[in-house]
C-alpha positions, 0 to 999 in steps of 0.5 A: 500499500502506498503512503500518504501524509496529511497537511495537518492534523485533525482539528479537535473541538475544545468541548466536543459534544456528547454523541447520542447513543446510536448516532452513527448506527453500526459504526464503531470508530475511525480507523487509519487507512495506513497504520490501522490506528483507531480513534473514537467517532468525532469530527476528525479526518487525519490519524493522530499517529501517522497523519494518514486518512481516517475512514469509518470502521463498523461492526455490521449485523447480519443482514439479508437482501429481503431486509434491504429490499423492504427499505425506502427507494433511496440510499437509506435502504442501506442505512445499516451499512452507513454511519447514520442513525436508525431513525435517519429517515425522520430527519429532513433530507433530500432522500437521494439515491436508488437512481436508474441503471439503464441497459445501454444497448445502443451505446454498446453496439456503437462501441462494440460492447456486448453487455453495457449498463449506465448507472445514471446518477443525474436524476438525484435531487440536485442532478449529481451523485454528490447528493449521496455523500452530502446526505451522510455528511449532513447526518454527521454534522447534525450529530456534532451540533455543527452551526455551519454546513460548508464545503470547497467544491468544483460545483456539484458538491456546492449545489448539493450542500446548499440544497441539503442545508436549506432543507435541514434548516442549517446555515450553509457556506460554499466555496468555489473557484471563481471561474466555475461554470455559470450554471453551477454557480447559479445552482448553488446561489439559488439555495444559499446567500453565502456562495463564496467565489475564490480566485484560484483553482479547486486545490486553492479553495480546498486549502482555504477550507482546511484552514477555516476548519482548523480555526473556526469552531462549529463548522462542518466542512463535508469533505474536510473535517467530516470527510470520513462520514461524507465519503461513505455515501459513495458506497451506495452507488456500489450497493445499488448497482449490485442490487439492480443487477440482481444481486451480482457484481459487474465484471467491469466498471468505469468510474470518473476520478476527481479526488478518487473517493468515489472509485475507492468507495464503490470498490469498498461497497463491493467488498462489503457485499461479498463479506456479508454474503449478499453477492457471490465473490467473483473477480471484477475490474475497476477502471478510472477516468480522467480528462487529460488536462487534469490527469495526475492519477492516469499519468502515474498509472501509465508511468508505473509510479506509486505516488501522484505528482500534483498538476495545475488543472486545465480542462473543461471537465471542471468537476474532475479538476482536482490537481492533488487528489486525496485518494489518488494513490488508493485509486492506483492500488485498486485499479492495479489489484483488480486488473483494471486501468486509469486512462484519460482523454482530451477535452474534444473527446469529452465533448464528443462523448457527451454527444455520443451518449445523448444520441445513443441512450437519451442521457445528457451528461455533464463533462465528468460523464463525457470523460467517463464514456470517452475513456470507456471508448478509449479502453475498448479501442486500446484493448484494455477492456474486454468487450465480451464482459458485463460492463457498467459506466457511471454517469455522475451529473446532468448536462444542463450544468455544463452547457458551455462545453457543447453549445458550439457543437449542437444546434439547429440543422437548418433555419427555414420559413414556415412552409412545406416547400421550404422544408422539402428544399432544406433536405433535412431527412 
């Protein structure tokens, strides 16, 4: 396993609030990914022994498929496997998840893949998968009696945090790069009066958030000081895919990589389902997708490196534009161990893939989804992906958020007068 060093230790509140019994369900503590050291549940994200990242440790009860299937049609059907209380459904939340898994026969034929599925998370409440992780983070922030719910974001997370905070009645403050797509800025500002634009890229915004989290009491930054709880929400993507496939794991899965957390948590979900006996143990390959203008993990994979060299992002795929991905080294480990890969494509290929998915499957994806579908295409063309195996590709957000990316590529095929003769003359069909 590769090693990682955090920039700073976990900020510790002067008087940490007492936790109510069962506040985090079957979670038993926080465990370091690197050294295994465990500490009590709290608003912490870095190991006090080695500064490695912390994640949730559990003592899962026996659970059956039938118990899960009897649950609500959202992520809380898996609440026994998440760091949330048993009464989570009673709190005001966005109820994300249980999004559609679509058989993509048309796209499959276009790419030469025999059995292809699209997990379409664009139908979540704020039209991206971030609603999943934010729901878990909000539960933790509530249990910690946080007074401000906040995040640094490349857009989708800001949308989700602002909306979830509004529904829960908690003050929200979201920080974004000032050059973020206008649609994503509006989609955040409509929910909160505290949208803060920062002159810099996401990594600059994230550093600022980490500094604020260390100085200000009562602030819950979803992807900083409550990151271990937040990240667990991504597991629900893996749970749903397996359940929707009839309680089996796919042979191959292609996942976008920004921080890398989503990929690592989907893999974690598959492993948990195996250990709980809910799916058959079988080999599967995990692939990561990045845009060339911000592809530090893909570059490390290609060059055979075990460390990630940070880059300055320069890509239209702004939701993936994290130049120093926190979970990048774990993405490398998982993709190598499962026999998968990490690949990247150009911005033009991202645009082409957005149109390809829309015109084959009727799914309008944003640039992150274009990146994932484009990398899927590249993996087929380079022979890195077996086209005879069942494959899932994840679409993480809706294309209405990134209209500028393709606005110059699509439009009216002709402008005609309102007459049949004009229609015939245009020779449209």
